[in-house]
N, C-alpha and C positions, 0 to 999 in steps of 0.2 A: 351128491349135490351137483357136481359138474354135469353128470348125465342128465339131471332134471333141467338144468339151464340150457343145455344143448337141445334137448327135446322141446322145451318151451320156445326157444328161438326158431327151431324148424317149424313148429306149429304156427307161430306168428308169421313167418315168411310165407307159409302156405296160405294163410288166410288173406294176406295182402295180395298174393298172386291169383287168388281164386276168381276175381272178376274177369281176368283175361282168359281163364279156362272155360268160361261159359260161351258156347257158340253164339248166343244172342249179342255178345259184345262185338262180334264180327259183322253183324248185320248193319246196314245203313249206307250212307253215302261217304265215299273216300276219294281223296285226290292224290295225285302223284306228286313227287318232289318239286316239279316245275309248275304245278298247278295248271297244267294244260289239259288234263283229262280228269273227269269225275265219273266214278262208277257207282252203281247201286248194287250192294251185296245183299242177297236174299236167298232163302231156301228155294231151290229150283225143282228138285224131285228127290223123294226118299230122304236120305241123309246128306245129300249134296247141297253145296252153296255155289251160287253163280255170281259173277260180277259182270254186269252189263253196262256198257258205256252210255251215259246219259247226257254228257256234255263234253265237248272237245274244242280246243282252239282251232283256228283256221290252219295253223302250222301243223298241229297234230293230225288233223284230217288230211292235209296234203301229204304228210309222211306216210300215213296209212295207205293212201291211194297209190303212192310210189311202190309200196309193197304188194299191191293188188287188192286191197280192201277198199272197195268203192264207197261203201256206206258205213263209216266207222261208228257213228252214233247208232246204238242198237246192237252192236256186236258184242257177243259174249267173249270176254278175254280171260276169264278164269273160271274153272270148275274144280272144286276141292271137297274133300270129306274130312270131318274132324278125326284126329287120331289120338287126341288127349292133350291136356295141359295147354290149351290155347294154340295147338299146332294143327294145321290142316295140310293135307297132301292131295295132289291131283295134277292137273295140267293148266298151263297158261298159253295164251295165244299172243304172239308178237306180231302185230299187224305190219310193222316196217319190214320184217323179213318173211312174213307170211308163213311162220312156223309155229307148230304146237310143241311145247317143251314141258318137261316135268317141272312141277312147282311145289314149293313148300311155303306156306304162309304161317307166320308166327305172330299172334296178337301179343304185342308188347305191353299194352295197357289199354285203358278205355278209349284212347284217341290215337293210337299208333300201332301200325303193323308193319312187318317186313315181309316182302315177297321176294323169294329167291327162285329164279328159273335156271334150269340147267339143260344143255343140249350136248350132243355128241357123247352119249353114254356117260353124262355127268362130268365131262372134262372141261367144258366151258360153262361157267356160271356167272350170273349177274344178280345183284340184289338191289332192291329199292325200299325205302321207308315211306309208306303212305300215311297220311293223316286223315282223321275223320272230319267230315264237314258237318257243321251244325245246322 
């Protein structure tokens, strides 16, 4: 009886989490926590997804220029591949430091994802939660 309840609870949890596991939940427009940048996430080639900047505040554009990115809008800042269960791995571009870093994206739900970028052999990491724009 207890084993059936645990199995049932696990199946219910898996069915609730399944929308986040679909790569299509990752596609669309997303904004950063400060709402200063909007990206469009789409299939870019093969099994990869890319995030291209489609809108940026004047301050975000100025910060990108300081790092060496002259034209922030149109810049690819993320390229990842699905690895399962709503998790994607690949690289992210930080325009303020002009660095490409390893990245892990976790789709937390239909309108929220976490992007974690790590540099210096994974010793320095930073994460942000982005929200989907309707």
